[in-house]
LUMFI-404866 format. One record per residue (C-alpha): residue in one letter; x, y negated, z negated. Coordinates in steps of 0.5 Angstrom, whole numbers, plus 500, padded with zeros to 3 digits. Layout:
aXYZ;...
//
This chain:
m566181893;v563177887;a558180882;p552177881;t551173874;i546173868;k545167864;l546167857;n542163852;n547158851;g547157859;r553160861;e554165866;m556172865;p558177870;l553183871;v558187873;g565187870;f571191868;d574194862;y581193860;g586196856;n592192853;e591185852;v598183853;e599186860;a592184862;g594177860;q600177864;g596179870;v591174869;a597169868;r600171875;a593171878;i592164876;k599162878;d599165885;g592161886;l588167887;v583165882;k582159877;r581160870;e574157870;d572163875;l574168870;f570171864;l574174859;v572178853;s575180847;k573183840;l574182833;w576189830;n574191823;s580190819;f579182820;h572181818;d574177812;p572170814;e579167813;r582173817;v577171823;g580165826;p588167825;i587174829;a583170834;k588165835;k593171836;q589175841;l589168845;a596168844;d597175847;w592173853;g596167854;l589163854;d586157850;y579160849;f575166850;d569166854;l566171850;y568174843;i565180840;v564183833;h566190835;f563194830;p558192824;i564195819;a568191815;l575194813;k581192809;y585187812;v592190815;d597185817;p598185824;s606185823;t605192819;r601195825;y597192831;p592194833;p590197826;g586202828;w581205822;n586206817;d589201812;e596200810;k596207806;g593211811;g586211808;l580208810;s578202805;t572197806;s572190805;k567186801;a566181807;s559181809;l556181816;e553174815;s560171812;t564174818;w558171823;h559164820;a567165821;m565167828;e561161829;e567156827;l571159833;h565157837;s565150834;q572149835;g572151843;l576158842;a570162844;k565159849;s560164847;i560169841;g557176840;i556183837;s557190839;n554197836;y549193832;n542197831;g535193831;a535192824;l542189824;v540184830;l534182826;d538181820;v543176824;l537172827;r535170820;y542167818;a545165825;k546158826;v549160833;v544166836;p549171839;q549170846;a550178847;l550185844;q555190847;i552197846;e553204849;h548205854;h547211859;p541215861;y542220855;l542214851;t537209854;q536205847;e529202850;g527199843;l533195842;l533193849;k526190848;l528187842;c534183845;r530181851;d525178846;n530174843;g534172849;i540176847;a544179853;v546186853;t552189856;a553197857;y559201855;s560208857;s555207863;f557214865;g555218859;p560224857;a565223862;s570218858;f569222852;i571229855;e579227855;l578225847;d576233846;m570231843;v565237843;a559233844;a561230850;k564237853;n557240851;a553235855;p552236863;l556231866;l551225869;f555225876;d553232877;h546232874;k541234880;t537228879;v543223879;q546226885;g539227889;i538219888;a545218890;e545222897;k538218899;h542212898;n548214901;k552212894;t556215889;p553218883;a557212879;q554207883;i547210882;l548210874;l551203874;r545200879;w540204874;a543199868;t543193872;q536193875;r534194867;g538187866;v544190863;a551188865;v556193866;i563194864;p566200868;k573203867;s577206872;n584206874;n582207882;q582201886;s577204891;r573206885;l573199882;a571196889;q565201889;n563200882;l563192884;d558194889;v552196885;c547190887;s547191894;f541196894;d535197889;l532203886;s525205886;d521204880;s520212880;e528213881;l529208875;q524212871;s527219873;i534217871;s531214864;g527220863;l534224862;d534220855;q536225849;g538220844;l545222845;r551218842;f558219843;n561213841;n560214833;p565214828;l563221825;s565224832;y572221831;g573224824;v572217821;p567218815;m563212817;p556214818;i554207821;f548210826;a545214820;
//
């Protein structure tokens, strides 16, 4: 089953439906085995990785990207993304990797690297062919407008939290108007955050159980998860659902074989509460980037 694609502003095709991954080394081993066994060719895959906050200093961007490529066993990433618009103090990978939010002394220390300097280092990766496309994540509208001012290579993609409780209409329109593809993470809203013991997620009704979503799912003979993913993809937003269940992975991939009506799309969008879960403050990290 092959998912449809969307065309990035550099002409490359990105799957409309992809899958999230965990450890880069294990994922890379799986990719290498699949290629070796003739199941896929490298050019058939669209592999994405991210630049973590601790590596925003321009001189750190290239080395960490090359380390990640080595962990994957790859020559290039199809898309490489700035994970958060936060520059933290460098943590040597030999000391701790992945570094998380804390510095080598266990505190939270920022770097003096500007987002502009980091982006120009990302552009260098692009020019070297180490990243066929480059993008950003968790940027708000003001930061998107800012990067458009100084970018020599306009971001090909923006990855954001996006679900019916957080529809981000204005940000989606801004990206459409400027040719930036949008990818959604946390498409199921609070579901993936409950296991993290997040209070806001526990207090929010599960989208899977919401009567609006369930009613539409029954009408189409689909699962609530498929409805949530189709709502996003019909809005032109790519999705990267996470699941460890093989049958659910197949179901999640099959979300473009049916269409929701305009009224159904509007009903789901009407659930918007501006409710964000993936906020550093929610993890106890004093970094109010969405303030």
